[in-house]
C-alpha positions in Angstrom: -30.1 -3.3 -33.4 -27.0 -1.3 -32.5 -25.1 0.1 -35.5 -21.2 0.3 -35.0 -19.0 3.0 -36.1 -15.8 1.1 -36.5 -13.7 0.7 -39.8 -10.9 -1.5 -40.9 -9.4 1.7 -42.1 -9.1 2.9 -38.2 -5.9 1.0 -37.9 -3.4 2.5 -35.9 -0.3 0.9 -37.6 -0.1 -1.1 -40.8 3.0 -2.4 -41.9 2.9 -2.9 -45.7 5.4 -4.9 -48.0 5.1 -5.0 -51.6 3.1 -8.2 -51.5 0.7 -8.0 -48.7 -0.6 -6.3 -45.6 1.4 -7.8 -42.7 0.0 -6.7 -39.5 -2.0 -4.0 -37.9 -0.9 -3.0 -34.6 -2.1 -0.9 -31.5 0.0 0.1 -28.5 -1.0 0.5 -24.9 0.4 1.3 -21.4 -0.8 -0.3 -18.2 0.1 0.8 -14.7 0.8 -1.4 -11.5 -1.5 -0.9 -8.5 1.1 -2.5 -6.2 4.7 -3.0 -6.0 7.0 -2.8 -8.2 6.5 0.7 -9.2 6.1 -0.1 -13.1 4.4 0.6 -16.3 4.2 -1.9 -18.9 4.3 -1.2 -22.6 1.9 -3.7 -24.5 1.3 -4.4 -28.2 -2.0 -5.6 -29.6 -2.3 -7.3 -33.0 -5.7 -7.1 -34.3 -5.4 -9.7 -36.9 -3.3 -12.4 -35.3 -5.2 -11.5 -32.0 -2.1 -11.4 -29.7 -1.3 -9.1 -26.8 2.6 -9.0 -25.8 4.3 -7.0 -23.3 7.0 -4.9 -25.1 8.7 -3.1 -22.2 8.9 -2.6 -18.4 9.4 1.0 -17.6 10.5 2.0 -14.0 7.7 4.4 -12.6 8.0 7.2 -10.0 5.5 5.1 -7.8 2.8 2.5 -8.4 0.0 4.2 -10.2 -3.7 3.4 -9.3 -4.5 5.4 -12.4 -2.8 6.7 -15.4 -4.1 9.0 -18.4 -2.8 10.6 -21.5 -3.0 14.4 -21.9 -5.1 15.7 -25.1 -1.9 15.3 -27.5 -0.9 11.8 -26.1 2.4 13.3 -25.6 2.5 12.9 -21.9 1.1 10.5 -19.4 0.0 11.5 -15.7 -0.2 8.9 -12.8 -1.9 9.1 -9.4 -0.8 6.9 -6.7 -2.1 5.4 -3.6 1.2 5.0 -1.8 2.8 8.1 -2.9 1.6 11.7 -2.0 2.1 13.1 -5.5 1.0 13.3 -9.1 3.3 11.9 -11.7 4.3 13.4 -15.3 6.0 11.5 -18.0 6.7 12.4 -21.5 6.2 9.7 -24.2 9.1 9.0 -26.5 9.8 6.5 -29.5 9.8 2.7 -29.0 7.0 3.0 -26.1 9.4 4.6 -23.6 8.5 6.9 -20.7 10.4 9.8 -19.2 9.7 11.3 -15.8 9.6 14.9 -16.1 7.9 16.0 -12.9 6.5 14.8 -9.6 4.1 17.2 -7.9 3.5 16.8 -4.2 -0.2 17.0 -3.0 -0.4 20.4 -1.4 -2.7 23.1 0.0 -6.3 21.3 1.0 -4.6 18.0 -0.5 -1.5 18.4 1.6 -0.3 14.9 2.5 -3.0 13.1 0.6 -3.0 10.3 -1.9 -5.1 9.9 -4.9 -6.7 7.2 -7.2 -7.6 9.3 -10.2 -6.4 11.8 -12.3 -8.3 13.5 -15.2 -6.5 15.7 -18.0 -8.6 18.3 -19.9 -8.9 18.3 -23.6 -9.6 21.8 -23.9 -7.4 25.0 -22.9 -5.8 25.7 -20.5 -5.3 21.8 -20.3 -5.3 21.4 -16.6 -5.3 18.0 -14.8 -7.6 17.3 -12.0 -7.4 15.0 -9.2 -9.3 14.1 -6.0 -8.0 12.6 -2.8 -8.3 8.7 -1.7 -8.9 7.1 0.6 -10.0 10.0 2.9 -11.1 11.3 5.1 -11.4 15.1 4.6 -11.6 14.5 0.8 -10.0 17.3 -1.2 -9.3 18.2 -5.2 -6.5 19.6 -7.3 -6.5 21.7 -10.4 -2.9 21.4 -11.8 -1.6 23.7 -14.5 0.7 22.4 -17.3 3.7 23.7 -19.3 3.3 24.2 -23.1 4.8 20.8 -23.8 1.9 19.2 -21.4 4.3 18.5 -18.4 2.5 19.1 -15.2 3.6 22.4 -13.9 2.0 23.5 -10.4 -0.9 23.0 -8.1 -3.0 26.2 -9.0 -5.9 25.4 -7.0 -7.0 23.2 -4.2 -10.5 22.6 -2.6 -12.3 20.7 0.2 -15.3 18.5 0.1 -16.5 17.6 3.3 -14.9 15.6 6.3 -16.2 12.5 5.4 -15.4 12.5 1.5 -13.0 10.3 -0.3 -13.0 10.9 -4.1 -12.5 7.7 -6.3 -13.8 9.0 -9.6 -13.9 12.0 -11.8 -15.4 12.9 -15.3 -16.0 16.1 -17.4 -19.3 17.3 -18.8 -19.4 18.6 -22.4 -16.4 20.5 -23.6 -14.8 19.9 -20.1 -16.6 22.9 -18.7 -18.1 20.8 -15.8 -16.2 18.5 -13.4 -18.2 15.6 -11.8 -16.9 14.0 -8.8 -17.9 10.7 -7.4 -17.5 10.8 -3.5 -17.5 7.1 -2.5 -17.3 7.4 1.4 -19.8 10.4 1.8 -22.3 9.0 -0.8 -22.5 12.4 -2.8 -22.0 13.4 -6.4 -20.3 16.7 -6.7 -20.5 19.3 -9.8 -17.9 21.9 -10.2 -18.1 24.4 -13.2 -14.4 24.8 -14.7 -13.6 28.4 -15.6 -11.6 29.6 -18.7 -8.6 29.9 -16.2 -8.6 26.2 -15.3 -9.9 26.7 -11.9 -13.2 25.3 -10.4 -16.3 26.6 -8.4 -19.0 24.4 -6.8 -22.2 24.4 -8.6 -24.2 21.5 -6.6 -23.8 18.6 -4.3 -26.2 15.6 -4.6 -26.8 13.5 -1.7 -27.7 9.9 -2.5 -31.0 8.7 -1.1 -29.2 6.4 1.4 -25.8 5.6 2.8 -23.8 3.0 1.6 -24.4 3.2 -2.3 -20.8 4.1 -2.6 -20.6 5.9 -6.2 -17.2 4.9 -7.2 -16.8 6.1 -10.9 -19.0 8.1 -13.3 -19.3 9.1 -17.0 -21.1 12.0 -18.7 -22.6 11.7 -22.1 -21.0 14.7 -24.4 -24.6 16.0 -25.3 -25.1 17.2 -21.9 -28.1 15.3 -20.8 -27.2 12.2 -19.0 -24.8 11.2 -16.1 -24.0 7.6 -15.6 -23.0 6.7 -11.9 -21.7 3.5 -11.1 -22.5 2.6 -7.4 -19.8 0.0 -5.9 -21.8 -1.4 -3.1 -25.1 -1.5 -4.8 -23.7 -3.0 -8.0 -25.9 -0.9 -10.0 -25.6 1.7 -12.8 -27.9 4.8 -12.2 -28.8 7.2 -15.0 -29.3 10.6 -13.9 -30.9 13.5 -15.9 -29.0 16.7 -15.8 -30.3 20.1 -15.3 -30.1 22.0 -18.6 -28.9 25.2 -17.1 -26.3 24.2 -14.4 -25.5 20.6 -15.7 -26.0 19.4 -12.2 -27.8 15.8 -11.8 -31.3 16.2 -10.6 -33.3 13.3 -11.3 -32.6 9.6 -10.9 -34.1 8.2 -14.2 -33.0 4.5 -14.3 -31.2 1.9 -12.3 -29.6 -1.1 -13.8 -28.3 -4.2 -12.0 -24.9 -4.9 -13.1 -25.1 -8.8 -11.9 -27.0 -11.5 -13.5 -30.2 -12.2 -12.0 -30.1 -14.3 -8.8 -26.6 -13.3 -7.7 -26.0 -12.1 -4.3 -24.9 -8.4 -4.4 -22.8 -9.0 -1.1 -20.4 -11.0 -2.9 -19.6 -8.3 -5.5 -18.2 -4.7 -5.6 -18.5 -3.0 -9.1 -15.7 -1.0 -10.4 -15.7 1.1 -13.6 -18.1 2.8 -16.3 -16.7 4.1 -19.6 -18.2 5.5 -22.9 -17.0 3.7 -26.1 -15.2 5.7 -29.0 -18.6 6.4 -30.6 -20.4 7.3 -27.5 -23.0 4.7 -28.6 -22.0 2.2 -25.9 -21.7 2.1 -22.4 -19.2 -0.3 -20.6 -19.3 -1.4 -16.9 -17.6 -4.1 -14.7 -18.3 -5.7 -11.5 -15.8 -7.6 -9.3 -15.9 -10.5 -7.0 -15.0 -9.1 -3.5 -13.6 -12.4 -2.3 -10.8 -14.7 -4.0 -13.4 -17.7 -4.3 -14.8 -19.6 -7.5 -16.8 -16.3 -8.1 -16.1 -14.5 -11.2 -16.5 -10.9 -12.2 -18.9 -9.4 -14.9 -18.7 -7.2 -17.8 -21.9 -5.3 -19.0 -22.5 -3.3 -22.0 -25.2 -0.9 -22.7 -26.5 0.8 -26.0 -27.2 4.4 -26.0 -29.7 6.7 -28.2 -28.0 9.4 -30.0 -28.7 11.8 -27.0 -27.2 9.5 -24.4 -30.4 7.9 -23.1 -29.7 4.2 -22.2 -31.5 2.2 -24.7 -31.1 -1.5 -23.6 -28.6 -3.9 -21.7 -27.0 -5.7 -24.4 -25.1 -8.2 -22.3 -23.7 -9.3 -19.1 -20.6 -11.5 -19.6 -18.5 -13.4 -17.0 -14.9 -12.3 -16.6 -12.1 -14.8 -16.7 -11.3 -14.5 -12.9 -12.6 -12.8 -10.1 -11.7 -9.5 -11.1 -10.3 -8.6 -7.6 -9.3 -5.2 -7.0 -9.3 -3.7 -10.4 -11.5 -5.0 -13.3 -10.9 -1.6 -15.2 -12.4 -1.6 -18.6 -10.7 0.7 -21.3 -12.5 1.0 -24.7 -10.4 1.6 -27.6 -10.4 5.4 -28.6 -10.6 4.6 -32.3 -13.3 1.8 -32.6 -16.3 0.2 -30.7 -14.8 -3.3 -31.3 -12.1 -3.4 -28.8 -12.2 -3.0 -25.1 -8.9 -3.6 -22.9 -9.6 -5.5 -19.1 -7.2 -5.3 -16.6 -7.0 -7.5 -13.5 -5.4 -7.1 -10.2 -4.0 -9.0 -8.1 -4.0 -11.9 -10.9 -1.8 -9.8 -13.2 -3.2 -9.8 -16.7 -4.5 -7.5 -19.4 -7.2 -8.9 -21.9 -8.4 -7.5 -25.1 -12.1 -8.1 -25.5 -14.0 -8.1 -28.7 -17.6 -7.1 -29.5 -19.3 -9.8 -31.6 -22.3 -9.4 -33.9 -22.2 -5.6 -34.1 -23.7 -5.8 -37.8 -25.7 -9.0 -37.6 -29.3 -9.9 -36.4 -28.1 -12.0 -33.7 -27.5 -10.7 -30.1 -24.5 -8.7 -29.4 -21.9 -10.4 -27.2 -18.4 -9.9 -26.2 -15.4 -12.0 -24.9 -11.6 -12.0 -24.5 -9.7 -12.7 -27.6 -6.1 -11.9 -26.5 -4.3 -12.0 -23.1 -0.8 -11.1 -21.5 0.1 -12.3 -18.0 2.1 -9.8 -16.1 2.8 -11.8 -12.8 4.9 -9.4 -11.0 2.8 -9.2 -7.9 1.7 -5.5 -8.6 0.0 -5.6 -11.9 -2.4 -4.4 -13.1 -4.4 -1.0 -12.6 -6.0 0.8 -15.7 -4.8 0.6 -19.2 -4.7 3.4 -21.8 -4.5 3.0 -25.4 -1.6 5.0 -27.1 -2.7 4.5 -30.8 
């Protein structure tokens, strides 16, 4: 049975009076995939189980992906509509200020992006890959001392058919993995001490149309998990212990309940939990029918090897274009799920973590944001 690593002392903000503990609050930001160009500040009360919108922030553009820098003092945004990467600083009362907007340049000139990945190690570069292709490319972006994006230090090409949808770091951010959805490849680059990258390996998937969308690497450096959008599967790869490149397909797991027709779905996301003991994934229905999406959760051994599938739970709606999962960075108990175009964010709670019964999960709080453009991914501030 999985043993959780969360504590009620992990609260982000606890307001105390002389008489009692009032509430414990956590704050998030969520971007818009479509118009209007907005980022919303959210507040989750894990005692009352409420999720509310506290601020509507005008953004530089609609952001398919947002991410914090290593100090959570800045938010970076990638866009499918604007050919640039945006940089915001975080200020009190859940406000963001646009400080820089860097045009895609070099090998990525005139390209948009679906993902941005900031490093938590010096020199604290941010990395991005172009989507929707063709002529996929990547950029390494330097930062100022305060975390604001500075300039595109390096850009590189993949292949003519490439389009990069997801990125992930290996241990200590020394390796950069790229999910090349259109070309059905997984790329491994080494990250140098100066933040620039060099090609290590290119893995061609065994058949066309698998469409690797997103990926995650266990910090122990032995396993890479790749979500195949079209196949609706999660593939676990063993990594070469010298180069860090994926070399062996170890296991493949369906992300749909038994009997479901894979043609009605396209899987979206894979994310490690706070403790690196759980792996979350999501699948979306690819048409707005009575289909729903699905959330899966896997337990992992200490070294990252997948131990078992804990559950596959249906989502509230189809999942549409998003179904982005965002595990809380302070506890294995909570996960945020966003939906586009239905326009909402839910907080999911894991259940029976310490019990003898089967581990399950489900939504416990929800906020509707019906502006027509919400919601892309969400990120936990505290």
